C-alpha positions, -999 to +999 in steps of 0.1 A: -088+731+020-071+723+052-094+728+078-086+723+115-114+710+138-107+720+178-127+698+206-102+692+232-122+666+252-137+638+259-136+610+241-172+603+228-177+642+218-143+634+198-161+606+181-190+623+177-172+652+157-157+626+135-191+624+108-180+662+104-146+652+096-155+625+074-174+647+054-150+675+049-127+648+040-148+633+014-159+669-001-115+669-008-106+690+022-073+682+043-088+674+079-070+679+114-084+671+145-065+695+177-075+670+210-058+661+243-025+633+233-046+609+262-074+606+229-052+607+201-054+569+192-087+569+183-069+584+146-050+554+144-089+540+134-096+564+109-081+572+077-098+604+067-087+626+099-052+633+115-041+644+148-029+676+161-014+681+194-026+712+213+004+725+217+016+720+178+020+747+160-002+752+126+006+770+094-015+775+058-052+765+079-077+779+057-106+773+082-105+766+122-138+753+136-140+757+170-172+747+188-162+732+223-192+736+245-169+733+275-164+757+295-172+788+273-207+777+255-218+758+287-245+777+293-254+789+259-262+751+250-280+744+276-307+772+273-311+759+234-318+730+242-306+712+209-296+676+207-253+678+212-250+675+171-272+699+163-258+723+185-222+720+177-228+722+145-237+752+142-254+750+115-215+746+098-224+717+082-259+701+090-256+671+059-228+655+085-256+658+111-268+618+125-244+600+099-229+571+117-195+572+129-167+555+107-138+539+120-124+527+085-089+515+098-095+487+128-076+456+127-097+422+113-090+400+140-118+382+166-119+371+199-103+339+208-130+332+232-170+343+237-177+369+261-207+398+269-194+430+283-208+454+304-192+494+306-206+509+337-186+541+341-186+576+325-172+611+332-190+635+321-231+624+327-255+650+341-274+620+362-245+596+370-259+555+374-240+538+401-218+515+381-232+483+402-266+491+388-259+485+354-236+453+362-265+439+379-286+448+347-259+428+326-257+400+347-293+397+345-299+399+310-266+380+302-255+361+330-225+361+351-201+331+329-188+348+301-196+386+311-167+411+312-171+445+333-152+476+313-129+494+336-112+529+331-081+518+356-064+482+365-074+488+400-106+491+397-108+459+370-082+437+401-110+451+426-136+429+411-139+397+426-173+379+412-172+392+380-140+395+358-130+432+352-108+443+324-089+477+316-075+485+284-044+501+277-051+519+249-084+531+227-080+507+197-076+479+225-111+491+237-128+493+203-113+461+192-129+449+227-168+464+220-167+453+189-162+418+193-186+409+222-211+389+217-234+418+233-230+448+248-244+472+274-230+506+279-244+536+297-241+573+280-204+575+280-178+570+252-179+532+251-218+532+240-204+557+213-177+534+199-202+508+204-225+528+178-196+529+148-185+492+148-218+474+164-252+460+146-262+458+179-261+470+218-278+474+242-280+513+261-286+530+293-297+567+288-287+598+311-315+612+306-310+645+319-320+674+301-350+661+283-319+641+267-298+665+253-273+648+258-280+612+254-266+594+222-280+561+215-277+554+179-291+522+166-292+508+204-315+485+219-324+507+248-326+490+285-338+508+312-330+498+351 
C-alpha cells in the first residue's frame, strides 16, 4: 500500500509520528509524510519515509492518515485527557505507541570539542518556562565553561554575552549537535524530542500542563526548576 501521513506542523509532533511511519514501512508499505517545507530536512535523517510538500499533487494513495490536532481536533484532544500519541494514533496503529523514534541516516561524525548543551526555547508550550531559568539550571548542573545555548535565531545567539549561543542552519545540524553533546537539558519542545531519539541519557523539564497531557520525556531524567 501507499500511505500518506498528513501532519503539517510542528517539528516535535512530526518526530513523534515517525514511529508510526517506521512501523507502516516495516509492514511493506510505501510511506510519505506531508508537512511544511521548513521541517523537511528531518526526512534526510530517516530511510523509511519520504517528505511530500503540502502543495504537491499526489496519486495512487491507498490510505491517508490525518489526525492533526490543530486546529480542528484541539478541543476533542483536550477533553479526551489522553496522551498525545494515544489520541493522535487514534486506535489506528496502537502497536507503534511507545516505540522509540529512530533516525537511521545520521552522519557518523563526532564533536571536535567537549560541550554541554541546553535548549531553553520553545514555540508550542502551554506553560511557558522563562528561558533564563532553564539556562540558570543548566549552568548549575553543567557549569559555565563548556555550556552552549541552542538558539532559534542567529540574533538570539549573538545577543548572549556570558554564555555561548549557537543557531543551527538545518535540522540535521541540530540533531548532530544534540547527539554529540556530553550533557543535554531541554524543555518540552522539539530539541528534547530529538534527544530522546539520539541519546541514551538527557535531562528534561516537563511542561506539566493539563496533567502532563502534552509531556514527552521518553528515556529522560526529569529536572525540576
